[in-house]
C-alpha positions in Angstrom: 97.5 21.5 212.3 98.0 23.8 215.6 97.6 21.5 219.0 95.1 21.5 221.1 96.3 24.1 224.3 96.5 21.6 226.7 95.9 24.1 229.8 92.9 25.2 227.7 91.5 22.1 227.8 91.6 20.9 231.2 89.8 24.3 232.4 86.9 23.7 230.0 86.8 20.1 231.1 86.3 21.9 235.1 84.0 23.5 234.0 81.5 21.6 232.5 82.0 19.6 235.8 79.1 22.3 237.6 77.1 21.4 234.2 77.1 17.7 234.7 76.6 18.5 238.0 73.4 20.9 237.7 72.0 17.8 235.2 72.5 15.0 238.0 70.7 17.5 240.5 67.6 17.2 237.5 67.6 14.0 237.4 69.7 14.0 234.2 71.0 10.0 232.7 73.4 11.6 231.5 74.2 8.3 229.1 70.9 8.5 227.5 72.1 10.7 223.7 70.3 14.5 223.5 70.7 17.5 221.2 74.1 19.8 222.5 73.9 23.0 221.8 77.7 24.4 220.6 78.4 28.2 220.2 81.4 29.7 218.2 81.6 33.2 218.0 84.2 35.5 216.2 84.3 37.9 212.9 81.0 37.7 210.5 83.1 35.6 208.3 84.8 33.5 209.8 81.1 32.4 211.7 79.8 31.6 207.9 82.4 29.8 206.8 82.1 27.7 209.9 78.4 27.5 209.1 79.4 25.8 205.9 81.8 23.6 207.3 79.3 22.9 209.8 77.8 19.1 208.8 81.3 17.8 207.3 82.4 19.0 211.2 79.6 16.4 212.1 76.7 19.4 213.4 74.2 20.9 212.2 74.4 24.6 211.7 70.9 26.2 213.2 71.5 29.8 214.0 73.6 32.8 213.5 73.7 35.8 216.5 75.7 39.3 217.0 76.8 40.7 219.5 77.3 44.3 220.7 80.6 44.6 220.1 80.5 43.4 216.7 81.2 38.9 216.9 78.9 36.8 215.9 77.8 33.6 216.6 77.2 30.3 214.7 74.5 27.5 217.1 75.1 24.4 215.8 74.1 20.8 217.4 75.2 17.8 217.5 73.2 14.5 219.0 74.5 12.1 221.6 75.3 11.7 225.3 76.8 14.0 227.9 79.1 11.9 229.9 82.3 12.8 230.2 84.3 10.5 227.7 81.9 12.0 225.1 81.6 15.5 225.8 86.1 15.1 226.4 85.3 13.9 223.1 83.3 17.3 221.7 85.1 19.9 223.8 88.7 18.1 222.2 86.7 18.7 218.3 85.4 22.2 219.7 88.6 23.6 220.5 90.1 22.1 217.2 87.7 24.1 215.2 88.9 27.4 217.4 92.1 26.8 215.3 91.3 25.3 211.9 88.2 28.2 211.8 89.8 31.4 213.6 86.2 31.5 216.2 86.4 31.3 220.0 84.6 28.1 221.7 82.2 29.4 223.5 80.3 26.5 224.8 77.0 23.9 225.3 74.2 23.3 227.1 71.7 20.8 226.2 68.4 19.7 228.5 68.4 17.4 231.4 66.9 14.0 229.9 65.6 11.8 232.5 64.4 8.5 230.3 60.8 9.8 231.1 58.6 10.8 228.5 57.1 13.9 230.6 
């Protein structure tokens, strides 16, 4: 398998810092598990193949989307914490999926998890 570009991984991890800071500002406790949305985009066939393979890759397939430029998107979910180590593992896996499925990792997102039931 083709190796992940270390510069690309570093770039993605750096981009995480803004998201982590925003979550922390909202009272997030990074160690608490929650649903994390993970997005990929690409050609329709590649996205459909990814959706079919999602469960075997450790994700839940949620929905397709379509961009104006004709690219398709797959919205996947996984449960886990958003610590830096957990996100590094998640992003590494997402970049491996980019390579194996010919799609583009298009980011992740989640709600802040404060530990309260509000």
